[in-house]
C-alpha positions, 0 to 999 in steps of 0.5 A: 670435256666433249659436249653432248651430241645434238639429239636431232643429229643422232637421229639423222645419223641413225636414219642415214646409215643403213644397218645392213650396210654397216653390219655387212662390213664385218660379216656376210648376211643372207636372206632370213625371210620377212625382210630380215637378214641373218649371219654368224654372230660377231659377238660369240662363236657359233656354227649356225647363224642366229644373228638377225638384222632388220634393215626396215627397223634399223635393229639387230639381235642375236638369238644366241647371246642376246646382244642387240640394238641399233646401228650405233649400238652395233658399232659401239660393240664391234669396235669397242667405242663409246656412244659419241665415238660410234656416232662420230664414225657413222656421221663421218661415213654419211657426211653429216656435220655433228653439232655439240651442246654444252660448248659447241663443236671443236674437232681437235678436242671433242672426238673420242680417243679411238677416232683421234687415233684412227685419224692420225693413222689415216693421215700418216698413211697418206703422208707415207704414200706421198713420200714413196711417190715423190721423195728422192730418198724413197728410191730404195723403196721404189726399187724394192717394189719394182724388183718384185714386180710392183709398179707405182699403180700397185703401190697406190692400190695397196697404199704402200708408203715410205718412212724417211730416215730422219728422227721425227719427220712424221712426228713433226708433221702430225703435230702440225695437224693438231695431234698431241705427243700423248696421242702420237705415242698412244697410236704407236706412230711415235715412241719416246726418245731422249728429248721427246717423241721420235718416229717409230718407223724410219727408213722403211717401206710401209704397208698400212694395215686396215681393219675389216671396216677399212680404217688404218689401225697399224703398219708393217714396215720392211727394212731397206738399208743394211745400216738398219739394225732392227728386225727385217719386219717391224710392226706397230705394237699393240695399241688401243687400235691394233692387236696383231692377233686380231687383224688380217692384212688385206681383209678390207680388200678381200672381204667382199670376194671372200663372202661372195665366193666362200673362199679365202687364201691365207698367205704369209706376207704383205708382198704375197697378198699384193702378188695374189690380188694382182694375179686375180686371186682377190681373196688373199689375206695374211697375218701380221707378224704372228701365227694364224690363230683363233681370232683370225678364224673368227674374222674369216668364219663371219665372212665364209658363213660356214657353208658346206662349200666354203674353202680356206687355202693356206700357202706356206713355204716348202721349208721347215718353217713353212711346214711348222706353220702349216701344222700350227694352222691345222691345230685350229682346223676344227674351228672352221666348218669350211674345208681347209687345204694347203698349197705349196709350190713344187719349187717352194716359192712363195706367191710373190716369187712365183709371180715374178718367175712364172706369171699370174697364171702360176699364182692362180693355179697354185691356190687351187685346192690341192691337198687337204690340210689334215692329210698334209698334217698326217703325212708330216707326222707319219714321215717322222717314223720308220714304217718298215717296222711294227714298232715304227707303225705303232708309234706313228699311229699313237701320234696320228690317231689323236689328231684324227680323233679331233675331227668333229664330223664323224663321217669325215673322221671315219674316212680319214681314219681309213686313209691313215691306215693306208698311210701307215700300211696297216692292213687291219683298217678296222683296228685303226678306225676303232682306235680313233673312235675310242680316242674321240669318245674318251675326249668327249667324256673328259670334256663332260659333253659332246664336242660337236656344236649344238644346233641352235635351231630357230629362235622360237625353238630356243625360247621353248628350250630354255628359260630367259633372264629378265624380270622375275616370273615364270620361265618363258617357254613358247610351249605355253600358248599364253606366252606364245600369243602375248609374244606374237602380239608384242611383235606385231605392235613393234613391227606392224603397229598399223595393224594393231593400232589403236586397239593395242593401246587400250590393252592393260599392262596386266593383260600380259602375264609374262613379266618380261612381256608386261615390261615391254608393254609398259615401254611401248606405252611410255614411248607413246603407244603403237599409234606413235609407231604408225606415224614414225616407225623408225623413231618409234622403235628408238623411243621404245628402246629408250623407254625400257627400264634396263638393258634386259628389257631393252634387249627384249624389245630389240629381239621382238622387233627383229624376230620373224612373225609366226605367220607368213602372210601378216595382215589385219585378219591375223593381227585381229586374231592375235588381239582377240586371243590375248584379250579373251584370255584376259577376260577368262582370267577375270571371269575366274577371279569374279567367280571365285569372289562370288563363291566367297560372297555367297556364304554370308557376304554383303548382298549389295556387293554380291549383286555388283559382282554378279553384274560384272560377271554377266558383262564379262560373259557377254563380252567373251561371247561377243569376242567369240562370235565377232572377233576383232570387231568386238574389241 
């Protein structure tokens, strides 16, 4: 059983790996002000970025789905790892050697399953690449690549390799590296044979498939020999690492340029990706043995950030299969906020063939946006009908109008409806426009809501619009100035403890009227108070999160630590104002309680007790006056 990772090493990993560097491996981040960054949440679908990262605090929080935490939490959630696996992965990136309690460190047995499978794939990819470069048997693979315009340097850049024709060459090699038969079968690198595991890939050209973080998670294998009775392309089966519907070949190489240029080129094969990148189109990616679908869109959307200038260009062969693939892509078109286009070479060549025949410039020219995908889809539909007859035009309209009605942008929907009328040769343009609008309205009514994505707005607005889960109590709404001020003070205590310490640590839990905020105040106290945050800001937030009694309060801590403070210029004066507002409201509540108690005692109560209560009221009133006149100095 794996030992527990030393606490000091966990802290070292947190400190060594910047959270923005880790998160930006998976999605595009841009400035959100106040030292924070924002992007599209990788944990739920959204159109407007509500996912915020605070590099200074080492935390992330989504104001849409409430996911949040530190760097380790992010890696755990995004890659479905255990705590130990996430720490091990980050430690490997940072070059930190971890120490394990309860038995010491044994790398062969104490790493998580996913880490082991990733390591097996990494070693396998290196071994396959070495075979391609050095093995005489791999000549067929080298010839295959050369015939398609790829030299040894290109093969090395993309990590292309070769799997020998023998039964268990890789299996025996990985056994020698300490991997068990169970791990090799789980990884998909081996499969069960009559006498034990054998290599899954034999006598094939091998493309390593990496996830967006750069880890090899599977392989695509191309047949080289006529005697091979298997399919032309053979991919890794679904495993704990690899889901073909959730990976894009080349995404590890293309992601930075996609994010930088807000542009992605979707091609059909591994050699097409290679051809595009070598021709300077470094935003090219491809699916791995499956149609382009919703999970692929999620990956791209996080990189494209759905800004108005984003472009996705699909390249498909000009044959019937290519046209069918384009129409399938169009079915998911409205999941993009980006504009989608299709590029088909006039002679139907794919990018690899085009590069061979006409050079790099022809490939770069091919993927310049030509035809909007919706226009291509409509032309394919309309082309199946005889538009010379009224019946043909009517039938084409019946099939095409629902397609246009799915366009969520009403302005674009109107323009496309006008174009559809022109394609059909229907002179009454308004008839087509109204038909499309009617279908769109019916679709909304059947769904029970407007299909257009709601604007999530700013984090503060979200709190004002909906109650939050958490400790029982009144629904949190920032229309309530009391809640708004308490929230602001907690943000200051978590983000700028030096501005509110030591005064904040003297505030009672009962000075926070919203139960979730009272729970956060308790967590701060249990973590050593805001004064500890002045000494060690990063460890302070870790301790507050750990002191939270449950995941709900922990999520609230993360949210408050990341959410921007309401005032642009945050200084001691502002912090003092917030401190005074919270304290004065607490004093005013206590004054009302004391006055109520006095009323009860004045009608026959204990006179000594009445005198004590009157004295308390006088002290409270004097304190309230001092706070009004002197502000934070009276605290």
